[in-house]
CHARMM internal coordinates of N, CA and C (Angstrom, degrees):
IC EDIT
DIST 1 N 1 CA 1.4580
DIST 1 CA 1 C 1.5183
ANGL 1 N 1 CA 1 C 107.61
DIST 1 C 2 N 1.3203
ANGL 1 CA 1 C 2 N 117.10
DIHE 1 N 1 CA 1 C 2 N 129.22
DIST 2 N 2 CA 1.4483
ANGL 1 C 2 N 2 CA 121.93
DIHE 1 CA 1 C 2 N 2 CA -177.10
DIST 2 CA 2 C 1.5213
ANGL 2 N 2 CA 2 C 109.83
DIHE 1 C 2 N 2 CA 2 C -116.63
DIST 2 C 3 N 1.3326
ANGL 2 CA 2 C 3 N 116.66
DIHE 2 N 2 CA 2 C 3 N 105.79
DIST 3 N 3 CA 1.4635
ANGL 2 C 3 N 3 CA 122.00
DIHE 2 CA 2 C 3 N 3 CA 178.85
DIST 3 CA 3 C 1.5127
ANGL 3 N 3 CA 3 C 108.24
DIHE 2 C 3 N 3 CA 3 C -125.37
DIST 3 C 4 N 1.3229
ANGL 3 CA 3 C 4 N 116.42
DIHE 3 N 3 CA 3 C 4 N 128.55
DIST 4 N 4 CA 1.4551
ANGL 3 C 4 N 4 CA 119.98
DIHE 3 CA 3 C 4 N 4 CA -177.82
DIST 4 CA 4 C 1.5181
ANGL 4 N 4 CA 4 C 112.88
DIHE 3 C 4 N 4 CA 4 C -70.44
DIST 4 C 5 N 1.3230
ANGL 4 CA 4 C 5 N 117.32
DIHE 4 N 4 CA 4 C 5 N -50.16
DIST 5 N 5 CA 1.4574
ANGL 4 C 5 N 5 CA 119.68
DIHE 4 CA 4 C 5 N 5 CA -174.85
DIST 5 CA 5 C 1.5248
ANGL 5 N 5 CA 5 C 113.55
DIHE 4 C 5 N 5 CA 5 C -106.16
DIST 5 C 6 N 1.2905
ANGL 5 CA 5 C 6 N 117.30
DIHE 5 N 5 CA 5 C 6 N -12.06
DIST 6 N 6 CA 1.4585
ANGL 5 C 6 N 6 CA 120.41
DIHE 5 CA 5 C 6 N 6 CA -177.69
DIST 6 CA 6 C 1.5110
ANGL 6 N 6 CA 6 C 113.64
DIHE 5 C 6 N 6 CA 6 C 89.46
DIST 6 C 7 N 1.3166
ANGL 6 CA 6 C 7 N 117.33
DIHE 6 N 6 CA 6 C 7 N -13.43
DIST 7 N 7 CA 1.4625
ANGL 6 C 7 N 7 CA 119.26
DIHE 6 CA 6 C 7 N 7 CA -178.53
DIST 7 CA 7 C 1.5190
ANGL 7 N 7 CA 7 C 111.92
DIHE 6 C 7 N 7 CA 7 C -66.99
DIST 7 C 8 N 1.3273
ANGL 7 CA 7 C 8 N 117.24
DIHE 7 N 7 CA 7 C 8 N -26.17
DIST 8 N 8 CA 1.4663
ANGL 7 C 8 N 8 CA 119.76
DIHE 7 CA 7 C 8 N 8 CA 177.19
DIST 8 CA 8 C 1.5203
ANGL 8 N 8 CA 8 C 110.64
DIHE 7 C 8 N 8 CA 8 C -62.16
DIST 8 C 9 N 1.3174
ANGL 8 CA 8 C 9 N 116.54
DIHE 8 N 8 CA 8 C 9 N -40.03
DIST 9 N 9 CA 1.4599
ANGL 8 C 9 N 9 CA 120.88
DIHE 8 CA 8 C 9 N 9 CA -179.45
DIST 9 CA 9 C 1.5268
ANGL 9 N 9 CA 9 C 110.37
DIHE 8 C 9 N 9 CA 9 C -69.45
DIST 9 C 10 N 1.3309
ANGL 9 CA 9 C 10 N 116.92
DIHE 9 N 9 CA 9 C 10 N -39.79
DIST 10 N 10 CA 1.4662
ANGL 9 C 10 N 10 CA 120.87
DIHE 9 CA 9 C 10 N 10 CA 177.80
DIST 10 CA 10 C 1.5189
ANGL 10 N 10 CA 10 C 110.21
DIHE 9 C 10 N 10 CA 10 C -62.30
DIST 10 C 11 N 1.3159
ANGL 10 CA 10 C 11 N 116.93
DIHE 10 N 10 CA 10 C 11 N -44.61
DIST 11 N 11 CA 1.4636
ANGL 10 C 11 N 11 CA 120.97
DIHE 10 CA 10 C 11 N 11 CA 179.21
DIST 11 CA 11 C 1.5260
ANGL 11 N 11 CA 11 C 110.78
DIHE 10 C 11 N 11 CA 11 C -63.55
DIST 11 C 12 N 1.3174
ANGL 11 CA 11 C 12 N 116.92
DIHE 11 N 11 CA 11 C 12 N -42.89
DIST 12 N 12 CA 1.4580
ANGL 11 C 12 N 12 CA 120.91
DIHE 11 CA 11 C 12 N 12 CA 178.35
DIST 12 CA 12 C 1.5273
ANGL 12 N 12 CA 12 C 110.97
DIHE 11 C 12 N 12 CA 12 C -61.74
DIST 12 C 13 N 1.3350
ANGL 12 CA 12 C 13 N 116.60
DIHE 12 N 12 CA 12 C 13 N -47.22
DIST 13 N 13 CA 1.4684
ANGL 12 C 13 N 13 CA 120.80
DIHE 12 CA 12 C 13 N 13 CA -178.47
DIST 13 CA 13 C 1.5223
ANGL 13 N 13 CA 13 C 111.63
DIHE 12 C 13 N 13 CA 13 C -62.11
DIST 13 C 14 N 1.3224
ANGL 13 CA 13 C 14 N 117.20
DIHE 13 N 13 CA 13 C 14 N -44.93
DIST 14 N 14 CA 1.4650
ANGL 13 C 14 N 14 CA 118.72
DIHE 13 CA 13 C 14 N 14 CA -178.82
DIST 14 CA 14 C 1.5280
ANGL 14 N 14 CA 14 C 111.35
DIHE 13 C 14 N 14 CA 14 C -68.40
DIST 14 C 15 N 1.3197
ANGL 14 CA 14 C 15 N 117.36
DIHE 14 N 14 CA 14 C 15 N -37.59
DIST 15 N 15 CA 1.4580
ANGL 14 C 15 N 15 CA 120.30
DIHE 14 CA 14 C 15 N 15 CA 177.79
DIST 15 CA 15 C 1.5269
ANGL 15 N 15 CA 15 C 111.42
DIHE 14 C 15 N 15 CA 15 C -63.80
DIST 15 C 16 N 1.3366
ANGL 15 CA 15 C 16 N 116.21
DIHE 15 N 15 CA 15 C 16 N -43.58
DIST 16 N 16 CA 1.4635
ANGL 15 C 16 N 16 CA 120.05
DIHE 15 CA 15 C 16 N 16 CA 178.08
DIST 16 CA 16 C 1.5184
ANGL 16 N 16 CA 16 C 111.50
DIHE 15 C 16 N 16 CA 16 C -63.42
DIST 16 C 17 N 1.3266
ANGL 16 CA 16 C 17 N 117.01
DIHE 16 N 16 CA 16 C 17 N -41.24
DIST 17 N 17 CA 1.4674
ANGL 16 C 17 N 17 CA 120.28
DIHE 16 CA 16 C 17 N 17 CA 179.65
DIST 17 CA 17 C 1.5237
ANGL 17 N 17 CA 17 C 110.71
DIHE 16 C 17 N 17 CA 17 C -61.23
DIST 17 C 18 N 1.3166
ANGL 17 CA 17 C 18 N 116.32
DIHE 17 N 17 CA 17 C 18 N -43.24
DIST 18 N 18 CA 1.4632
ANGL 17 C 18 N 18 CA 120.20
DIHE 17 CA 17 C 18 N 18 CA 179.66
DIST 18 CA 18 C 1.5258
ANGL 18 N 18 CA 18 C 110.68
DIHE 17 C 18 N 18 CA 18 C -63.90
DIST 18 C 19 N 1.3336
ANGL 18 CA 18 C 19 N 116.32
DIHE 18 N 18 CA 18 C 19 N -44.14
DIST 19 N 19 CA 1.4673
ANGL 18 C 19 N 19 CA 119.61
DIHE 18 CA 18 C 19 N 19 CA 179.64
DIST 19 CA 19 C 1.5205
ANGL 19 N 19 CA 19 C 112.34
DIHE 18 C 19 N 19 CA 19 C -64.45
DIST 19 C 20 N 1.3272
ANGL 19 CA 19 C 20 N 116.85
DIHE 19 N 19 CA 19 C 20 N -44.14
DIST 20 N 20 CA 1.4657
ANGL 19 C 20 N 20 CA 121.22
DIHE 19 CA 19 C 20 N 20 CA -178.33
DIST 20 CA 20 C 1.5279
ANGL 20 N 20 CA 20 C 110.84
DIHE 19 C 20 N 20 CA 20 C -65.38
DIST 20 C 21 N 1.3234
ANGL 20 CA 20 C 21 N 116.98
DIHE 20 N 20 CA 20 C 21 N -42.79
DIST 21 N 21 CA 1.4669
ANGL 20 C 21 N 21 CA 121.16
DIHE 20 CA 20 C 21 N 21 CA -174.77
DIST 21 CA 21 C 1.5203
ANGL 21 N 21 CA 21 C 113.07
DIHE 20 C 21 N 21 CA 21 C -74.47
DIST 21 C 22 N 1.3111
ANGL 21 CA 21 C 22 N 117.15
DIHE 21 N 21 CA 21 C 22 N -15.65
DIST 22 N 22 CA 1.4592
ANGL 21 C 22 N 22 CA 121.39
DIHE 21 CA 21 C 22 N 22 CA -172.92
DIST 22 CA 22 C 1.5168
ANGL 22 N 22 CA 22 C 115.42
DIHE 21 C 22 N 22 CA 22 C -50.13
DIST 22 C 23 N 1.3069
ANGL 22 CA 22 C 23 N 118.36
DIHE 22 N 22 CA 22 C 23 N -45.61
DIST 23 N 23 CA 1.4668
ANGL 22 C 23 N 23 CA 121.13
DIHE 22 CA 22 C 23 N 23 CA -174.60
DIST 23 CA 23 C 1.5317
ANGL 23 N 23 CA 23 C 113.16
DIHE 22 C 23 N 23 CA 23 C -109.36
DIST 23 C 24 N 1.3258
ANGL 23 CA 23 C 24 N 117.38
DIHE 23 N 23 CA 23 C 24 N 14.03
DIST 24 N 24 CA 1.4671
ANGL 23 C 24 N 24 CA 120.47
DIHE 23 CA 23 C 24 N 24 CA -177.16
DIST 24 CA 24 C 1.5144
ANGL 24 N 24 CA 24 C 111.33
DIHE 23 C 24 N 24 CA 24 C -104.18
DIST 24 C 25 N 1.3356
ANGL 24 CA 24 C 25 N 115.33
DIHE 24 N 24 CA 24 C 25 N 153.77
DIST 25 N 25 CA 1.4561
ANGL 24 C 25 N 25 CA 118.96
DIHE 24 CA 24 C 25 N 25 CA 173.31
DIST 25 CA 25 C 1.5303
ANGL 25 N 25 CA 25 C 109.53
DIHE 24 C 25 N 25 CA 25 C -85.16
DIST 25 C 26 N 1.3186
ANGL 25 CA 25 C 26 N 116.40
DIHE 25 N 25 CA 25 C 26 N 171.71
DIST 26 N 26 CA 1.4593
ANGL 25 C 26 N 26 CA 121.91
DIHE 25 CA 25 C 26 N 26 CA -174.77
DIST 26 CA 26 C 1.5318
ANGL 26 N 26 CA 26 C 111.71
DIHE 25 C 26 N 26 CA 26 C -59.17
DIST 26 C 27 N 1.3223
ANGL 26 CA 26 C 27 N 117.59
DIHE 26 N 26 CA 26 C 27 N -41.50
DIST 27 N 27 CA 1.4605
ANGL 26 C 27 N 27 CA 120.41
DIHE 26 CA 26 C 27 N 27 CA -179.89
DIST 27 CA 27 C 1.5250
ANGL 27 N 27 CA 27 C 111.47
DIHE 26 C 27 N 27 CA 27 C -62.04
DIST 27 C 28 N 1.3227
ANGL 27 CA 27 C 28 N 116.43
DIHE 27 N 27 CA 27 C 28 N -44.32
DIST 28 N 28 CA 1.4633
ANGL 27 C 28 N 28 CA 119.73
DIHE 27 CA 27 C 28 N 28 CA 179.82
DIST 28 CA 28 C 1.5290
ANGL 28 N 28 CA 28 C 111.50
DIHE 27 C 28 N 28 CA 28 C -65.97
DIST 28 C 29 N 1.3273
ANGL 28 CA 28 C 29 N 117.01
DIHE 28 N 28 CA 28 C 29 N -38.29
DIST 29 N 29 CA 1.4660
ANGL 28 C 29 N 29 CA 120.43
DIHE 28 CA 28 C 29 N 29 CA 177.29
DIST 29 CA 29 C 1.5239
ANGL 29 N 29 CA 29 C 110.29
DIHE 28 C 29 N 29 CA 29 C -62.98
DIST 29 C 30 N 1.3212
ANGL 29 CA 29 C 30 N 117.29
DIHE 29 N 29 CA 29 C 30 N -42.72
DIST 30 N 30 CA 1.4672
ANGL 29 C 30 N 30 CA 121.19
DIHE 29 CA 29 C 30 N 30 CA 178.10
DIST 30 CA 30 C 1.5264
ANGL 30 N 30 CA 30 C 111.59
DIHE 29 C 30 N 30 CA 30 C -62.10
DIST 30 C 31 N 1.3238
ANGL 30 CA 30 C 31 N 116.62
DIHE 30 N 30 CA 30 C 31 N -42.89
DIST 31 N 31 CA 1.4683
ANGL 30 C 31 N 31 CA 120.40
DIHE 30 CA 30 C 31 N 31 CA -180.00
DIST 31 CA 31 C 1.5211
ANGL 31 N 31 CA 31 C 110.42
DIHE 30 C 31 N 31 CA 31 C -64.00
DIST 31 C 32 N 1.3223
ANGL 31 CA 31 C 32 N 117.13
DIHE 31 N 31 CA 31 C 32 N -46.12
DIST 32 N 32 CA 1.4641
ANGL 31 C 32 N 32 CA 119.97
DIHE 31 CA 31 C 32 N 32 CA 179.09
DIST 32 CA 32 C 1.5206
ANGL 32 N 32 CA 32 C 111.59
DIHE 31 C 32 N 32 CA 32 C -64.44
DIST 32 C 33 N 1.3234
ANGL 32 CA 32 C 33 N 117.05
DIHE 32 N 32 CA 32 C 33 N -40.35
DIST 33 N 33 CA 1.4630
ANGL 32 C 33 N 33 CA 120.53
DIHE 32 CA 32 C 33 N 33 CA 177.44
DIST 33 CA 33 C 1.5169
ANGL 33 N 33 CA 33 C 111.53
DIHE 32 C 33 N 33 CA 33 C -59.74
DIST 33 C 34 N 1.3147
ANGL 33 CA 33 C 34 N 116.54
DIHE 33 N 33 CA 33 C 34 N -43.74
DIST 34 N 34 CA 1.4637
ANGL 33 C 34 N 34 CA 120.89
DIHE 33 CA 33 C 34 N 34 CA 178.09
DIST 34 CA 34 C 1.5265
ANGL 34 N 34 CA 34 C 111.53
DIHE 33 C 34 N 34 CA 34 C -65.13
DIST 34 C 35 N 1.3244
ANGL 34 CA 34 C 35 N 116.22
DIHE 34 N 34 CA 34 C 35 N -40.03
DIST 35 N 35 CA 1.4602
ANGL 34 C 35 N 35 CA 120.50
DIHE 34 CA 34 C 35 N 35 CA 177.90
DIST 35 CA 35 C 1.5244
ANGL 35 N 35 CA 35 C 110.90
DIHE 34 C 35 N 35 CA 35 C -62.07
DIST 35 C 36 N 1.3362
ANGL 35 CA 35 C 36 N 116.50
DIHE 35 N 35 CA 35 C 36 N -47.76
DIST 36 N 36 CA 1.4645
ANGL 35 C 36 N 36 CA 119.71
DIHE 35 CA 35 C 36 N 36 CA -179.47
DIST 36 CA 36 C 1.5246
ANGL 36 N 36 CA 36 C 111.43
DIHE 35 C 36 N 36 CA 36 C -64.68
DIST 36 C 37 N 1.3402
ANGL 36 CA 36 C 37 N 117.73
DIHE 36 N 36 CA 36 C 37 N -35.33
DIST 37 N 37 CA 1.4693
ANGL 36 C 37 N 37 CA 120.21
DIHE 36 CA 36 C 37 N 37 CA 174.63
DIST 37 CA 37 C 1.5193
ANGL 37 N 37 CA 37 C 111.06
DIHE 36 C 37 N 37 CA 37 C -62.98
DIST 37 C 38 N 1.3251
ANGL 37 CA 37 C 38 N 117.01
DIHE 37 N 37 CA 37 C 38 N -42.89
DIST 38 N 38 CA 1.4590
ANGL 37 C 38 N 38 CA 121.18
DIHE 37 CA 37 C 38 N 38 CA 179.15
DIST 38 CA 38 C 1.5309
ANGL 38 N 38 CA 38 C 110.55
DIHE 37 C 38 N 38 CA 38 C -63.52
DIST 38 C 39 N 1.3233
ANGL 38 CA 38 C 39 N 116.67
DIHE 38 N 38 CA 38 C 39 N -41.37
DIST 39 N 39 CA 1.4675
ANGL 38 C 39 N 39 CA 120.00
DIHE 38 CA 38 C 39 N 39 CA 177.62
DIST 39 CA 39 C 1.5234
ANGL 39 N 39 CA 39 C 109.98
DIHE 38 C 39 N 39 CA 39 C -62.00
DIST 39 C 40 N 1.3278
ANGL 39 CA 39 C 40 N 117.39
DIHE 39 N 39 CA 39 C 40 N -44.80
DIST 40 N 40 CA 1.4658
ANGL 39 C 40 N 40 CA 121.16
DIHE 39 CA 39 C 40 N 40 CA 178.64
DIST 40 CA 40 C 1.5154
ANGL 40 N 40 CA 40 C 112.38
DIHE 39 C 40 N 40 CA 40 C -61.42
DIST 40 C 41 N 1.3229
ANGL 40 CA 40 C 41 N 116.82
DIHE 40 N 40 CA 40 C 41 N -43.00
DIST 41 N 41 CA 1.4649
ANGL 40 C 41 N 41 CA 120.66
DIHE 40 CA 40 C 41 N 41 CA 177.95
DIST 41 CA 41 C 1.5212
ANGL 41 N 41 CA 41 C 111.18
DIHE 40 C 41 N 41 CA 41 C -61.66
DIST 41 C 42 N 1.3192
ANGL 41 CA 41 C 42 N 116.70
DIHE 41 N 41 CA 41 C 42 N -43.51
DIST 42 N 42 CA 1.4597
ANGL 41 C 42 N 42 CA 120.27
DIHE 41 CA 41 C 42 N 42 CA 179.98
DIST 42 CA 42 C 1.5317
ANGL 42 N 42 CA 42 C 111.66
DIHE 41 C 42 N 42 CA 42 C -67.19
DIST 42 C 43 N 1.3200
ANGL 42 CA 42 C 43 N 117.73
DIHE 42 N 42 CA 42 C 43 N -38.07
DIST 43 N 43 CA 1.4626
ANGL 42 C 43 N 43 CA 120.49
DIHE 42 CA 42 C 43 N 43 CA 175.78
DIST 43 CA 43 C 1.5301
ANGL 43 N 43 CA 43 C 110.79
DIHE 42 C 43 N 43 CA 43 C -62.38
DIST 43 C 44 N 1.3216
ANGL 43 CA 43 C 44 N 117.27
DIHE 43 N 43 CA 43 C 44 N -39.60
DIST 44 N 44 CA 1.4597
ANGL 43 C 44 N 44 CA 120.68
DIHE 43 CA 43 C 44 N 44 CA 178.21
DIST 44 CA 44 C 1.5312
ANGL 44 N 44 CA 44 C 111.07
DIHE 43 C 44 N 44 CA 44 C -64.87
DIST 44 C 45 N 1.3226
ANGL 44 CA 44 C 45 N 117.61
DIHE 44 N 44 CA 44 C 45 N -39.47
DIST 45 N 45 CA 1.4653
ANGL 44 C 45 N 45 CA 121.35
DIHE 44 CA 44 C 45 N 45 CA 177.06
DIST 45 CA 45 C 1.5228
ANGL 45 N 45 CA 45 C 110.39
DIHE 44 C 45 N 45 CA 45 C -63.82
DIST 45 C 46 N 1.3269
ANGL 45 CA 45 C 46 N 117.11
DIHE 45 N 45 CA 45 C 46 N -44.78
DIST 46 N 46 CA 1.4672
ANGL 45 C 46 N 46 CA 121.31
DIHE 45 CA 45 C 46 N 46 CA 179.67
DIST 46 CA 46 C 1.5223
ANGL 46 N 46 CA 46 C 109.92
DIHE 45 C 46 N 46 CA 46 C -62.16
DIST 46 C 47 N 1.3353
ANGL 46 CA 46 C 47 N 117.83
DIHE 46 N 46 CA 46 C 47 N -44.75
DIST 47 N 47 CA 1.4635
ANGL 46 C 47 N 47 CA 121.35
DIHE 46 CA 46 C 47 N 47 CA 179.69
DIST 47 CA 47 C 1.5244
ANGL 47 N 47 CA 47 C 111.14
DIHE 46 C 47 N 47 CA 47 C -62.45
DIST 47 C 48 N 1.3316
ANGL 47 CA 47 C 48 N 116.78
DIHE 47 N 47 CA 47 C 48 N -42.41
DIST 48 N 48 CA 1.4680
ANGL 47 C 48 N 48 CA 120.17
DIHE 47 CA 47 C 48 N 48 CA 179.36
DIST 48 CA 48 C 1.5195
ANGL 48 N 48 CA 48 C 111.03
DIHE 47 C 48 N 48 CA 48 C -63.60
DIST 48 C 49 N 1.3135
ANGL 48 CA 48 C 49 N 117.54
DIHE 48 N 48 CA 48 C 49 N -41.11
DIST 49 N 49 CA 1.4586
ANGL 48 C 49 N 49 CA 121.55
DIHE 48 CA 48 C 49 N 49 CA 179.53
DIST 49 CA 49 C 1.5257
ANGL 49 N 49 CA 49 C 110.67
DIHE 48 C 49 N 49 CA 49 C -66.07
DIST 49 C 50 N 1.3405
ANGL 49 CA 49 C 50 N 117.17
DIHE 49 N 49 CA 49 C 50 N -43.67
DIST 50 N 50 CA 1.4637
ANGL 49 C 50 N 50 CA 120.40
DIHE 49 CA 49 C 50 N 50 CA 178.57
DIST 50 CA 50 C 1.5241
ANGL 50 N 50 CA 50 C 110.92
DIHE 49 C 50 N 50 CA 50 C -62.73
DIST 50 C 51 N 1.3285
ANGL 50 CA 50 C 51 N 116.97
DIHE 50 N 50 CA 50 C 51 N -40.11
DIST 51 N 51 CA 1.4544
ANGL 50 C 51 N 51 CA 120.54
DIHE 50 CA 50 C 51 N 51 CA 178.47
DIST 51 CA 51 C 1.5300
ANGL 51 N 51 CA 51 C 110.68
DIHE 50 C 51 N 51 CA 51 C -65.18
DIST 51 C 52 N 1.3193
ANGL 51 CA 51 C 52 N 115.84
DIHE 51 N 51 CA 51 C 52 N -41.18
DIST 52 N 52 CA 1.4546
ANGL 51 C 52 N 52 CA 120.67
DIHE 51 CA 51 C 52 N 52 CA 178.48
DIST 52 CA 52 C 1.5202
ANGL 52 N 52 CA 52 C 111.07
DIHE 51 C 52 N 52 CA 52 C -61.90
DIST 52 C 53 N 1.3217
ANGL 52 CA 52 C 53 N 116.94
DIHE 52 N 52 CA 52 C 53 N -43.24
DIST 53 N 53 CA 1.4586
ANGL 52 C 53 N 53 CA 121.80
DIHE 52 CA 52 C 53 N 53 CA 179.35
DIST 53 CA 53 C 1.5293
ANGL 53 N 53 CA 53 C 110.51
DIHE 52 C 53 N 53 CA 53 C -64.71
DIST 53 C 54 N 1.3449
ANGL 53 CA 53 C 54 N 116.69
DIHE 53 N 53 CA 53 C 54 N -42.26
DIST 54 N 54 CA 1.4753
ANGL 53 C 54 N 54 CA 120.17
DIHE 53 CA 53 C 54 N 54 CA -178.39
DIST 54 CA 54 C 1.5178
ANGL 54 N 54 CA 54 C 111.80
DIHE 53 C 54 N 54 CA 54 C -66.92
DIST 54 C 55 N 1.3398
ANGL 54 CA 54 C 55 N 116.95
DIHE 54 N 54 CA 54 C 55 N -23.10
DIST 55 N 55 CA 1.4630
ANGL 54 C 55 N 55 CA 121.39
DIHE 54 CA 54 C 55 N 55 CA 178.02
DIST 55 CA 55 C 1.5299
ANGL 55 N 55 CA 55 C 112.04
DIHE 54 C 55 N 55 CA 55 C -91.22
DIST 55 C 56 N 1.3164
ANGL 55 CA 55 C 56 N 116.17
DIHE 55 N 55 CA 55 C 56 N 5.77
DIST 56 N 56 CA 1.4494
ANGL 55 C 56 N 56 CA 120.88
DIHE 55 CA 55 C 56 N 56 CA 177.08
DIST 56 CA 56 C 1.5123
ANGL 56 N 56 CA 56 C 115.27
DIHE 55 C 56 N 56 CA 56 C 87.27
DIST 56 C 57 N 1.3135
ANGL 56 CA 56 C 57 N 117.21
DIHE 56 N 56 CA 56 C 57 N 7.78
DIST 57 N 57 CA 1.4726
ANGL 56 C 57 N 57 CA 121.60
DIHE 56 CA 56 C 57 N 57 CA 176.78
DIST 57 CA 57 C 1.5172
ANGL 57 N 57 CA 57 C 108.55
DIHE 56 C 57 N 57 CA 57 C -95.47
DIST 57 C 58 N 1.3019
ANGL 57 CA 57 C 58 N 117.52
DIHE 57 N 57 CA 57 C 58 N 149.88
DIST 58 N 58 CA 1.4648
ANGL 57 C 58 N 58 CA 120.55
DIHE 57 CA 57 C 58 N 58 CA 176.63
DIST 58 CA 58 C 1.5007
ANGL 58 N 58 CA 58 C 110.35
DIHE 57 C 58 N 58 CA 58 C -128.57
END
COOR INIT
IC SEED 1 N 1 CA 1 C
IC BUILD
């Protein structure tokens, strides 16, 4: 994904959140929010590990 200022990603994320939440109740929105946070955290861990490996650290 190629974004110059990052605002494209912010707009995409907020638009998706609004669309997803539209027909859900509060409990379902909370569960999905927690799931997406967990996915983001795990992606950050994977990226950090890959970067560490590419720099010769294990």
